[in-house]
Structure formats: structure tokens, C-alpha cells
LUMDO-902949 format. One line per 2 residues: number of its first residue (from 1); their letters; for each residue y, z, x of C-alpha. Coordinates in nm, 2 decimals. Each point is the difference from the previous one (the first is absolute). Layout:
BEGIN
NUM = A = Y/Z/X ~ ...;
% end
This chain:
BEGIN
1 = MN = 13.51/3.90/8.50 ~ 0.16/-0.08/0.34;
3 = YR = 0.37/0.01/-0.07 ~ 0.13/-0.25/0.24;
5 = FA = 0.38/-0.01/0.01 ~ 0.28/-0.12/0.22;
7 = EK = 0.15/0.28/0.20 ~ 0.37/0.06/-0.09;
9 = PW = 0.26/0.03/0.28 ~ 0.10/0.34/0.13;
11 = TR = 0.26/0.15/-0.22 ~ 0.22/0.31/-0.01;
13 = RC = -0.25/0.16/-0.23 ~ -0.27/-0.05/0.26;
15 = TV = 0.21/0.17/0.25 ~ 0.05/0.30/-0.23;
17 = AA = -0.37/0.02/-0.08 ~ -0.09/-0.03/0.37;
19 = LI = 0.24/0.29/0.09 ~ -0.16/0.21/-0.27;
21 = FA = -0.34/-0.08/0.14 ~ 0.11/0.08/0.35;
23 = AC = 0.14/0.34/-0.12 ~ -0.34/0.07/-0.16;
25 = MV = -0.17/-0.08/0.33 ~ 0.22/0.24/0.19;
27 = YA = -0.08/0.27/-0.25 ~ -0.37/-0.06/0.02;
29 = LW = -0.01/0.02/0.38 ~ 0.21/0.32/-0.01;
31 = AA = -0.23/0.16/-0.26 ~ -0.31/-0.10/0.19;
33 = SI = 0.14/0.15/0.32 ~ 0.03/0.36/-0.15;
35 = GW = -0.26/0.21/0.18 ~ -0.10/-0.28/0.22;
37 = HN = -0.12/0.23/0.28 ~ -0.17/0.25/-0.22;
39 = TI = -0.38/0.02/-0.01 ~ -0.20/-0.24/-0.22;
41 = LD = -0.13/0.29/-0.21 ~ 0.29/-0.03/-0.25;
43 = FI = -0.20/-0.15/-0.28 ~ -0.37/-0.08/-0.02;
45 = GF = -0.04/0.09/0.36 ~ -0.37/-0.04/-0.03;
47 = RQ = 0.02/-0.38/-0.03 ~ 0.30/-0.04/0.24;
49 = AQ = -0.18/0.20/0.27 ~ -0.32/-0.21/-0.05;
51 = TA = 0.19/-0.32/0.07 ~ 0.19/0.16/0.29;
53 = LT = -0.32/0.15/0.15 ~ -0.16/-0.35/-0.01;
55 = TY = 0.30/-0.15/0.17 ~ 0.01/0.27/0.27;
57 = FM = -0.35/-0.09/0.12 ~ 0.10/-0.37/0.02;
59 = IG = 0.29/0.05/0.24 ~ -0.06/-0.17/0.33;
61 = RP = -0.33/-0.14/-0.11 ~ -0.11/-0.35/-0.11;
63 = PQ = -0.03/-0.06/-0.38 ~ -0.34/0.08/-0.15;
65 = LA = -0.12/-0.07/-0.36 ~ -0.22/0.31/0.01;
67 = YE = 0.30/0.21/0.09 ~ -0.01/0.38/0.03;
69 = TP = 0.12/0.24/-0.25 ~ -0.14/0.31/0.17;
71 = VV = 0.01/0.26/-0.28 ~ -0.36/0.05/-0.12;
73 = GP = -0.19/0.00/0.32 ~ -0.18/-0.27/0.19;
75 = PW = -0.05/-0.29/-0.02 ~ 0.38/0.00/-0.04;
77 = SI = 0.04/-0.33/-0.19 ~ 0.05/0.04/-0.37;
79 = PF = 0.23/-0.30/-0.08 ~ 0.18/-0.03/-0.32;
81 = EF = 0.28/-0.27/0.01 ~ 0.01/-0.29/0.24;
83 = PL = 0.22/0.15/0.28 ~ 0.28/-0.25/0.03;
85 = YE = 0.27/0.25/-0.06 ~ -0.16/0.25/0.25;
87 = WI = -0.04/-0.27/0.26 ~ 0.37/-0.09/-0.02;
89 = VA = 0.11/0.36/0.02 ~ -0.24/0.07/0.29;
91 = AI = 0.12/-0.31/0.19 ~ 0.37/0.10/-0.03;
93 = VT = -0.08/0.36/0.12 ~ -0.21/-0.15/0.29;
95 = LF = 0.27/-0.24/0.11 ~ 0.32/0.21/-0.06;
97 = HT = -0.13/0.36/0.02 ~ 0.17/0.09/-0.33;
99 = GL = -0.08/0.30/-0.21 ~ -0.31/-0.06/-0.21;
101 = DE = 0.13/0.16/-0.32 ~ 0.33/-0.19/0.01;
103 = TG = -0.17/-0.33/0.10 ~ -0.23/0.03/-0.30;
105 = RF = 0.30/0.05/-0.23 ~ 0.19/-0.28/0.17;
107 = VN = -0.28/-0.26/-0.06 ~ -0.05/0.11/-0.36;
109 = LS = 0.38/-0.03/-0.07 ~ 0.01/-0.33/0.18;
111 = FF = -0.27/-0.15/-0.22 ~ 0.19/0.12/-0.30;
113 = LL = 0.31/-0.18/0.11 ~ -0.21/-0.31/0.09;
115 = SL = -0.14/0.00/-0.36 ~ 0.35/-0.09/-0.12;
117 = IP = -0.07/-0.35/0.14 ~ -0.30/-0.09/-0.23;
119 = AY = 0.17/0.19/-0.29 ~ 0.31/-0.22/0.05;
121 = RI = -0.22/-0.31/0.01 ~ -0.17/0.10/-0.33;
123 = LI = 0.35/0.03/-0.16 ~ 0.07/-0.36/0.12;
125 = WI = -0.33/-0.12/-0.13 ~ 0.08/0.12/-0.35;
127 = GI = 0.34/-0.16/0.00 ~ 0.24/0.29/0.05;
129 = ER = 0.33/-0.10/0.15 ~ 0.13/0.15/0.33;
131 = EH = 0.25/0.25/-0.14 ~ -0.26/0.14/-0.24;
133 = RF = -0.26/0.02/0.27 ~ 0.21/0.23/0.21;
135 = LA = 0.07/0.23/-0.30 ~ -0.37/0.00/-0.10;
137 = MC = -0.10/0.10/0.35 ~ 0.23/0.30/0.00;
139 = LY = -0.24/0.17/-0.25 ~ -0.28/-0.03/0.25;
141 = VV = 0.20/0.10/0.30 ~ 0.12/0.33/-0.15;
143 = SP = -0.32/0.08/-0.19 ~ -0.07/0.37/0.07;
145 = LY = -0.38/-0.04/0.02 ~ 0.02/-0.30/0.24;
147 = VF = 0.26/0.15/0.23 ~ -0.19/0.33/0.04;
149 = WS = -0.35/-0.14/0.04 ~ 0.13/-0.27/0.24;
151 = RT = 0.10/0.27/0.25 ~ -0.34/0.17/0.01;
153 = FL = -0.29/-0.06/0.24 ~ -0.20/-0.22/-0.25;
155 = IE = -0.11/-0.36/-0.03 ~ 0.15/-0.05/-0.35;
157 = ST = 0.29/-0.23/0.09 ~ -0.22/-0.21/0.23;
159 = AL = -0.24/-0.06/-0.29 ~ 0.28/-0.08/-0.24;
161 = FF = 0.17/-0.24/0.24 ~ -0.31/-0.21/0.05;
163 = SL = -0.09/0.02/-0.37 ~ 0.35/-0.12/-0.11;
165 = SY = -0.02/-0.27/0.27 ~ -0.34/-0.11/-0.13;
167 = LV = 0.14/-0.01/-0.36 ~ 0.29/-0.23/0.08;
169 = AA = -0.20/-0.22/0.23 ~ -0.27/-0.03/-0.27;
171 = LV = 0.24/-0.08/-0.28 ~ 0.16/-0.28/0.21;
173 = SV = -0.34/-0.13/0.10 ~ -0.10/-0.03/-0.37;
175 = DG = 0.31/-0.20/-0.07 ~ -0.06/-0.24/0.29;
177 = PR = -0.33/0.03/0.17 ~ 0.03/-0.10/0.36;
179 = TG = -0.22/0.09/0.29 ~ 0.26/0.20/0.19;
181 = RL = 0.10/0.20/-0.31 ~ -0.36/0.07/-0.10;
183 = VL = -0.09/0.12/0.35 ~ 0.30/0.23/0.01;
185 = AT = -0.05/0.14/-0.35 ~ -0.38/0.06/0.06;
187 = SL = 0.07/0.16/0.34 ~ 0.26/0.23/-0.15;
189 = GV = -0.24/0.09/-0.28 ~ -0.27/0.08/0.25;
191 = VA = 0.23/0.23/0.21 ~ 0.13/0.17/-0.32;
193 = AL = -0.36/0.06/-0.12 ~ -0.10/0.14/0.33;
195 = VK = 0.29/0.23/0.05 ~ -0.03/0.16/-0.34;
197 = IT = -0.21/-0.16/-0.27 ~ 0.14/0.22/-0.28;
199 = TF = 0.35/-0.13/0.07 ~ -0.13/-0.35/0.01;
201 = FV = -0.16/0.05/-0.34 ~ 0.34/0.05/-0.15;
203 = FL = 0.10/-0.36/0.08 ~ -0.33/-0.18/-0.03;
205 = PL = 0.01/-0.01/-0.38 ~ 0.35/-0.15/0.01;
207 = VA = -0.12/-0.29/0.21 ~ -0.31/-0.04/-0.22;
209 = LY = 0.23/0.01/-0.31 ~ 0.23/-0.27/0.14;
211 = LG = -0.30/-0.22/0.09 ~ -0.13/0.03/-0.36;
213 = YV = 0.35/-0.07/-0.14 ~ 0.03/-0.32/0.21;
215 = HW = -0.35/-0.12/-0.11 ~ 0.08/0.08/-0.36;
217 = HA = 0.34/-0.17/0.01 ~ -0.16/-0.32/0.14;
219 = YR = -0.27/0.00/-0.26 ~ 0.25/0.06/-0.28;
221 = HQ = 0.21/-0.30/0.11 ~ -0.31/-0.21/0.04;
223 = AP = 0.04/-0.03/0.37 ~ -0.30/-0.07/0.22;
225 = PH = -0.20/0.33/0.02 ~ -0.04/0.00/0.38;
227 = MG = -0.30/0.23/-0.02 ~ -0.09/-0.05/0.36;
229 = RN = 0.35/0.08/0.11 ~ 0.02/0.31/-0.21;
231 = AA = -0.34/0.12/0.12 ~ 0.11/-0.05/0.36;
233 = LS = 0.32/0.19/-0.06 ~ -0.19/0.28/-0.16;
235 = LL = -0.25/0.02/0.29 ~ 0.27/0.00/0.27;
237 = LL = 0.26/0.22/-0.17 ~ -0.22/0.24/-0.18;
239 = VV = -0.36/0.01/0.11 ~ 0.06/-0.03/0.38;
241 = PF = 0.24/0.30/0.03 ~ -0.20/0.21/-0.24;
243 = TA = -0.32/-0.08/0.20 ~ 0.18/0.10/0.32;
245 = GL = 0.09/0.33/-0.15 ~ -0.35/0.07/-0.11;
247 = LW = -0.15/-0.10/0.34 ~ 0.24/0.25/0.17;
249 = TQ = -0.10/0.27/-0.25 ~ -0.37/-0.07/0.08;
251 = FA = 0.07/0.02/0.37 ~ 0.19/0.32/-0.03;
253 = DS = -0.27/0.16/-0.21 ~ -0.26/-0.10/0.26;
255 = QK = 0.20/0.18/0.26 ~ 0.04/0.31/-0.22;
257 = AL = -0.37/0.00/-0.06 ~ -0.06/0.09/0.37;
259 = NP = 0.18/0.33/-0.05 ~ -0.18/0.27/-0.20;
261 = IG = 0.33/0.10/-0.18 ~ 0.15/-0.35/0.01;
263 = RR = -0.28/-0.15/-0.21 ~ 0.12/0.21/-0.29;
265 = LA = 0.35/-0.15/0.06 ~ -0.13/-0.36/-0.05;
267 = SK = 0.14/-0.19/-0.29 ~ -0.32/0.05/-0.20;
269 = GD = -0.06/0.35/0.13 ~ -0.01/0.28/-0.25;
271 = VM = 0.32/0.17/0.12 ~ 0.22/-0.31/0.02;
273 = RE = -0.14/-0.17/-0.31 ~ 0.10/0.30/-0.21;
275 = WN = 0.33/0.05/0.18 ~ 0.11/-0.36/-0.02;
277 = YG = -0.09/-0.10/-0.35 ~ 0.00/0.33/-0.20;
279 = SF = -0.17/0.02/-0.33 ~ 0.02/-0.19/-0.33;
281 = EQ = 0.13/0.31/-0.17 ~ 0.28/0.02/0.25;
283 = RL = 0.11/-0.35/-0.09 ~ 0.04/0.11/-0.37;
285 = RP = 0.20/0.31/0.07 ~ 0.37/-0.03/-0.08;
287 = QT = 0.09/0.24/0.29 ~ -0.17/-0.24/0.24;
289 = WG = 0.23/-0.29/-0.09 ~ 0.29/0.24/-0.02;
291 = TI = -0.05/0.10/0.36 ~ -0.05/-0.36/0.11;
293 = GY = 0.31/-0.11/-0.19 ~ 0.20/0.29/0.15;
295 = HA = -0.09/-0.12/0.35 ~ 0.10/-0.36/-0.09;
297 = ER = 0.32/0.12/-0.17 ~ 0.13/0.10/0.34;
299 = SI = 0.02/-0.36/0.10 ~ 0.28/-0.07/-0.26;
301 = GH = 0.17/0.34/0.00 ~ -0.07/0.09/-0.36;
303 = AA = -0.22/-0.12/-0.28 ~ 0.30/-0.07/-0.22;
305 = VL = 0.08/-0.29/0.24 ~ -0.31/-0.18/-0.11;
307 = AL = 0.07/0.06/-0.37 ~ 0.35/-0.14/0.04;
309 = AA = -0.14/-0.30/0.18 ~ -0.24/-0.07/-0.29;
311 = VA = 0.29/0.02/-0.24 ~ 0.21/-0.24/0.21;
313 = TA = -0.28/-0.24/0.02 ~ -0.06/0.00/-0.37;
315 = IT = 0.37/-0.07/-0.06 ~ 0.05/-0.28/0.25;
317 = RR = -0.35/-0.14/-0.04 ~ 0.02/-0.12/0.36;
319 = RR = -0.27/0.05/0.26 ~ -0.21/0.18/-0.27;
321 = QL = -0.33/-0.17/0.09 ~ 0.03/0.11/0.36;
323 = FS = 0.12/0.35/-0.11 ~ -0.31/0.03/-0.22;
325 = VC = -0.23/-0.12/0.28 ~ 0.14/0.27/0.23;
327 = LL = -0.06/0.28/-0.26 ~ -0.35/-0.12/-0.08;
329 = AW = -0.10/-0.04/0.36 ~ 0.12/0.34/0.10;
331 = PI = -0.30/0.21/-0.14 ~ -0.28/-0.23/0.12;
333 = VP = -0.08/0.17/0.33 ~ 0.06/0.35/-0.13;
335 = LL = -0.26/-0.07/-0.26 ~ -0.25/-0.07/0.28;
337 = IT = 0.08/0.28/0.25 ~ 0.15/0.25/-0.25;
339 = NL = -0.06/0.32/0.20 ~ 0.18/-0.13/0.31;
341 = YE = 0.30/-0.10/-0.20 ~ 0.01/0.33/-0.18;
343 = YH = -0.03/0.22/0.31 ~ 0.18/-0.21/0.27;
345 = EY = 0.36/-0.10/-0.07 ~ 0.00/-0.25/0.28;
347 = YA = -0.25/-0.22/-0.18 ~ 0.29/-0.09/-0.24;
349 = YA = 0.15/-0.18/0.30 ~ -0.23/-0.30/-0.07;
351 = NA = 0.07/-0.06/-0.37 ~ 0.33/0.17/-0.08;
353 = IL = 0.18/-0.30/0.14 ~ -0.10/-0.17/-0.32;
355 = LV = 0.21/0.25/-0.19 ~ 0.29/-0.05/0.24;
357 = AA = -0.04/-0.38/-0.06 ~ 0.00/0.05/-0.38;
359 = VA = 0.33/0.19/0.02 ~ 0.14/-0.27/0.24;
361 = LA = -0.10/-0.27/-0.24 ~ 0.18/0.17/-0.29;
363 = LV = 0.31/0.03/0.22 ~ -0.02/-0.37/0.09;
365 = GL = -0.04/-0.09/-0.37 ~ 0.33/0.18/-0.08;
367 = LE = 0.17/-0.17/0.29 ~ -0.13/-0.34/-0.11;
369 = HG = 0.11/0.06/-0.36 ~ 0.36/0.02/0.12;
371 = GV = 0.31/0.13/-0.18 ~ 0.00/0.36/-0.09;
373 = YR = -0.36/0.03/0.10 ~ 0.09/-0.07/0.36;
375 = KI = 0.23/0.31/-0.01 ~ -0.29/0.20/-0.15;
377 = AY = -0.22/-0.12/0.28 ~ 0.23/0.14/0.27;
379 = GG = 0.03/0.32/-0.19 ~ -0.38/0.02/-0.03;
381 = LA = -0.03/-0.07/0.37 ~ 0.24/0.28/0.08;
383 = LC = -0.20/0.23/-0.23 ~ -0.33/-0.09/0.17;
385 = LA = 0.14/0.05/0.35 ~ 0.15/0.34/-0.10;
387 = LA = -0.33/0.12/-0.15 ~ -0.19/-0.12/0.30;
389 = VW = 0.23/0.19/0.24 ~ -0.02/0.31/-0.23;
391 = RY = -0.38/-0.01/-0.01 ~ -0.02/-0.04/0.37;
393 = QD = 0.23/0.29/0.08 ~ -0.16/0.22/-0.26;
395 = YY = -0.37/-0.06/0.07 ~ -0.05/-0.15/0.34;
397 = VP = 0.28/0.13/0.22 ~ -0.13/0.36/-0.02;
399 = IQ = -0.34/-0.12/0.11 ~ 0.15/-0.19/0.30;
401 = TT = 0.22/0.28/0.12 ~ -0.28/0.25/0.01;
403 = NH = -0.16/-0.01/0.34 ~ -0.36/0.12/-0.04;
405 = RE = -0.09/0.17/0.33 ~ -0.27/0.23/-0.13;
407 = LE = -0.26/-0.15/0.24 ~ 0.22/0.01/0.31;
409 = AV = -0.13/0.34/0.13 ~ -0.37/-0.08/-0.04;
411 = CR = 0.02/-0.36/0.12 ~ 0.20/0.11/0.31;
413 = SV = -0.25/0.27/0.08 ~ -0.29/-0.25/-0.03;
415 = QD = 0.18/-0.25/0.23 ~ 0.07/0.28/0.25;
417 = LT = -0.35/0.16/0.00 ~ -0.23/-0.31/-0.02;
419 = RP = -0.04/-0.31/0.21 ~ 0.15/-0.33/-0.14;
421 = DD = -0.35/-0.15/-0.03 ~ -0.15/0.30/-0.19;
423 = AI = -0.08/-0.01/-0.36 ~ 0.07/0.27/-0.25;
425 = VV = -0.17/0.13/-0.32 ~ 0.23/0.07/-0.29;
427 = IG = -0.11/0.22/-0.30 ~ 0.21/0.07/-0.30;
429 = CD = 0.22/-0.32/0.00 ~ -0.24/-0.23/-0.19;
431 = WS = -0.03/-0.33/0.20 ~ 0.38/-0.02/0.05;
433 = SE = 0.12/-0.17/0.32 ~ 0.31/0.22/0.02;
435 = VP = -0.13/0.25/0.26 ~ -0.19/-0.26/0.21;
437 = YY = 0.30/-0.23/0.01 ~ 0.25/0.26/0.12;
439 = CR = -0.25/0.15/0.23 ~ -0.07/-0.35/0.14;
441 = RR = -0.37/0.07/0.00 ~ -0.31/-0.16/-0.15;
443 = AL = -0.14/0.24/-0.27 ~ -0.28/0.09/-0.23;
445 = CL = 0.19/0.11/-0.31 ~ -0.24/0.14/-0.26;
447 = PW = 0.07/-0.13/-0.35 ~ -0.02/0.24/-0.29;
449 = WE = -0.28/-0.20/-0.15 ~ -0.21/0.06/0.32;
451 = DP = 0.01/0.38/-0.09 ~ 0.12/0.12/0.34;
453 = SL = -0.20/0.30/0.12 ~ -0.03/0.20/0.31;
455 = NK = -0.37/-0.03/-0.02 ~ 0.04/-0.37/0.09;
457 = MP = 0.20/0.08/0.31 ~ -0.27/-0.12/0.24;
459 = DY = 0.02/-0.34/-0.16 ~ 0.38/0.00/0.02;
461 = LA = -0.01/0.08/0.37 ~ -0.27/-0.25/0.09;
463 = LK = 0.25/-0.27/0.10 ~ -0.06/-0.11/0.36;
465 = AP = 0.24/-0.28/0.06 ~ 0.26/0.13/-0.02;
467 = RV = -0.09/0.37/0.01 ~ 0.15/0.24/-0.25;
469 = GA = 0.28/0.20/0.16 ~ 0.11/0.21/-0.29;
471 = VV = -0.07/0.09/-0.36 ~ 0.31/0.02/-0.23;
473 = IR = -0.03/0.21/-0.31 ~ 0.26/0.00/-0.28;
475 = NE = -0.01/0.34/-0.15 ~ 0.15/-0.07/-0.33;
477 = NE = -0.22/-0.25/-0.18 ~ -0.15/-0.03/-0.34;
479 = WE = -0.37/0.02/0.11 ~ -0.05/0.30/0.23;
481 = RF = 0.17/0.22/0.24 ~ -0.16/0.02/0.34;
483 = EP = 0.04/0.33/0.18 ~ 0.06/-0.02/0.38;
485 = AE = -0.31/0.21/0.09 ~ -0.22/-0.22/-0.22;
487 = VQ = 0.13/-0.32/0.16 ~ -0.05/0.13/0.35;
489 = NA = -0.35/0.11/-0.08 ~ -0.08/-0.34/-0.15;
491 = IR = 0.13/-0.18/0.32 ~ -0.19/0.24/0.23;
493 = SA = -0.32/-0.05/-0.21 ~ 0.03/-0.37/0.07;
495 = GH = -0.02/0.07/0.37 ~ 0.37/-0.02/0.09;
497 = AV = 0.25/0.24/0.15 ~ 0.31/0.06/-0.22;
499 = RH = 0.34/0.15/0.02 ~ 0.21/0.07/-0.31;
501 = VP = 0.37/-0.11/0.01 ~ 0.19/0.12/-0.31;
503 = ID = 0.28/-0.25/-0.08 ~ 0.18/0.11/-0.32;
505 = EL = -0.07/0.10/-0.36 ~ -0.16/-0.34/-0.07;
507 = FD = -0.20/-0.09/0.31 ~ -0.24/0.14/0.26;
509 = VY = -0.12/-0.19/0.30 ~ -0.34/0.07/0.17;
511 = LV = -0.04/-0.14/0.35 ~ -0.35/-0.12/0.07;
513 = DE = -0.16/0.06/0.34 ~ 0.31/-0.05/0.21;
515 = EP = 0.26/0.24/0.12 ~ 0.36/-0.11/-0.06;
517 = IR = 0.11/-0.29/0.22 ~ 0.34/-0.11/0.10;
519 = PS = 0.20/-0.18/-0.28 ~ -0.07/-0.37/-0.03;
521 = AE = 0.25/-0.27/0.08 ~ 0.01/-0.09/-0.36;
% end
């Protein structure tokens, strides 16, 4: 299936296509820059702040596999992903003293741009000529979903970059197994599986499918079966990366098990098992797939684009096999971790690229057909780009331009009234890292499933290293409202002095033991 072809010389059409691509790049960078200095609480701040909190406690420190995410009390290590992205961000901040929020966004956006390299190599591998490659890449560069989530404080583009790199390296290795190629492909697969195994799982079946196709093709043409060769390829390209991902998950779970709350956040813990996978009934509900599809739709601007692409592919009958593969591969991972895909839009970042690829293949098919279809292709490209810009301006720009500073008052007070090495207890915010991150403090944030109660205050304040400097209460929460007098009595009954510091209509801070100290250097 490897479409080897002789590269045509650079033409005027290539220049036009390259200029269109360059214009799309400029637009993407401009769109991503909107609200660049705002807080990272714009969309799914819970997850962005968790990544940022982890990174903050890596700054100026050597890398550790059992890294800290100090949000549910000691021991502070509750690792989820392999922290390659966080290490890179922390290293840049350490070396250049850049702002953490902006650096996190910069690294994420950089990996998105770097992912154009393996994507371009895949287009070469399937035999798309240079002019058409540039035009196909335009759809990815201006994709609303990819532009927005590439400027957040998340690992998504890092995972996608290594997964795409693994895919193209593995495909090339299957075509011509050589030691260097196999080592590179396997290494990239290992890194991809470590960084985010759910993103890696989007591309693993594609490699497995191509391995099966090559074996079947050889058998059909009565070529030598090469069973040993195929087994070795399967072991290196599929089993080794998959095993690496499983080993990391086991290590992460072993670290979580050391924390009373963290053990319920393990991959097989009751909380995460239900949250990750959802229920069988959920998979059968039309509204589930409507939501998942609506998230993915934002990668191509509008669902009508995919419908038109299907019509174009049916008419030209070009690239239809690859078009079908993209559509069939898209729902595989959502079928496995359905709840995550339904509730978190950013999970679409991993597999929505298959929909972008399907539309791009339909566009290429029109271009390759020539004649009037070529004009239709350019008209279709203009429509796709216009819809992408419209969707971004309509949906994402309002999110980016809103600077969420609701936590500024409470976090500034905590920083001013506690020591930098103090911990805080947070009640009423679930186990969100938002308050600890902007307070720059380790924290014990009480999840809703731990049934936060003032009767448990002696346990909450039992931290010794570091000591608890303050209790932060969110007044408006869905579980219980804690009256100031009750909170103070609970802290005193635990053997601590307390002083109430009202903040605003949302938060109260209760200083534990200490009188106010001078503001920290932070």
C-alpha cells in the first residue's frame, strides 16, 4: 500500500498552495494568541490547573518519575501521564524565568506545529503530490478544535505529535524493515504510549491494520509468508509500546495507592473506572454519540463538511479506501473510554484528526481528478476554511477573551497570609487544582466523594510536613454550606487557633495557628 512516486518539480501551483498554507499558519498563530495572558481557567480549568500545578512543583528541581501533584494531601505523588510535557515546560521556566501559564501554552502550541512534520510525511507516504499536500494541511492548521486546545496548558499536542511520528515511522518500517527504522518507530511508540496511552490507542490499530494488510497481500500473491518477520514486527511495533504504557500505568497506580485519596484515583479504582469508561447503557444512548460527534465536529468547522466530503469521494472514487479507514477508526477509542469523550471536549484532540484527514483525502481526490473537479476542490477548500474561521470566532473566541479571575482575591490572600512552604486545606472545590495552583501551595482538596465534613477537621489538619497554614472554604457548593462559626469551632476543637478572613461572596479563609505574616516573595 506504500504509494512510492517520483516527486514532481516545484511549479507555480505549488507556490500558490504554499502561500495559502502560509496564510493559514498566520491565521492559526493569531487566533491562538487571543487571550494569551489570561488565566488558564478559560475552559476545563480543572484539568489545565492540574497539569500546571504539577509543573510548578518541578521548576528548579531534577526530574522525578514519582512527581508531585500536591492536591489531595501527602504523599503528594499521584502520577497520571508520563511528565515529558511538564518537564519541558518546567525546564524552560527554570532556564529563562518565563511566565508559567504562557510557557505551558507555548510548549503545547509548539508541539501542535511540530506535528505538521509527521502529518506531512504521512501524506508523502500515501503518494500525495506536493501541491495537494499543502492544501490538505491547511484544513489541519485552521481546525478550530486544534487551534484552541493547542493554546491551553495541556499535554494533548505532545501526545499527538509522538503518536503521529510513531505512525509514520511504523508504516515506513513495515515497508522496509531495517534496524534503524525499527528502533526509531518502537522508541516513538514507547514515548507516545507513556505520554498518553489513550491518544496512542487511536493510532495503534492503524499500524496493526497495515501489518495485517501486508501479510494478507503477500499470502494472496503467493509470496513467502515471512512469519518470523511479521511476528518480530508485531512485537516491536505493537507489543513493546503497548507494554510500556501498561508498565507506566502500573507504576502510577502504585504511587497513587500510597495516598488515601489517591488510591481511588488509580486506573482500577472505583472513581476513575466509572469516570473513564462510563456504562454500557451510556454507549447505547444516541445523545452520548451526539455529544461526542458535536465535539469532533469542531475540528472541521461543520458536520456538513464531512457529508460533502463523502459525496465527493463517492463521485471521484479516489482515496476511498483511506477515507473509509479514517471514518471507521474514529470511534474505536470513544467506544472504550466513552465517558471521557462525552464529558471532555479536549479528548477529541486525539482522534478528530481522522475526520480532518478524511475531508483532506476527499479534497485531494477532487484535485487529482482534474478538470472541473479541480475548481470544485478549490471552492470546497474555501468553504472549509470559511466555516473553520466562523466556528472559531463564534465558539472559541468568546472563551479566550474572557479572563477568569474569580480566584484572584482568595489566592492573593492565601499567598499574603501564609508561608510559601505551608499547605492549605480546600473544601467545596472537589479535588480541583485551581485554588492550589494560583495560591502556589500544596493542598488537601476534599473530593465530593470523600463527603467533606467539619467533623473530620482534626484529620484534615493533621499534616505535619508541611503544616497547614489555612483552610479555604468555598461557600457556594452543591454539598453543604459551612457557616464561619461552625468552621472556627471545628478548627479550635482540633487543637488549633484560628482567625476568620472573609474574602468575597464565594470564599472564606481561616488562618490556622499563626497570626498574619508579611507577604511572601511569590
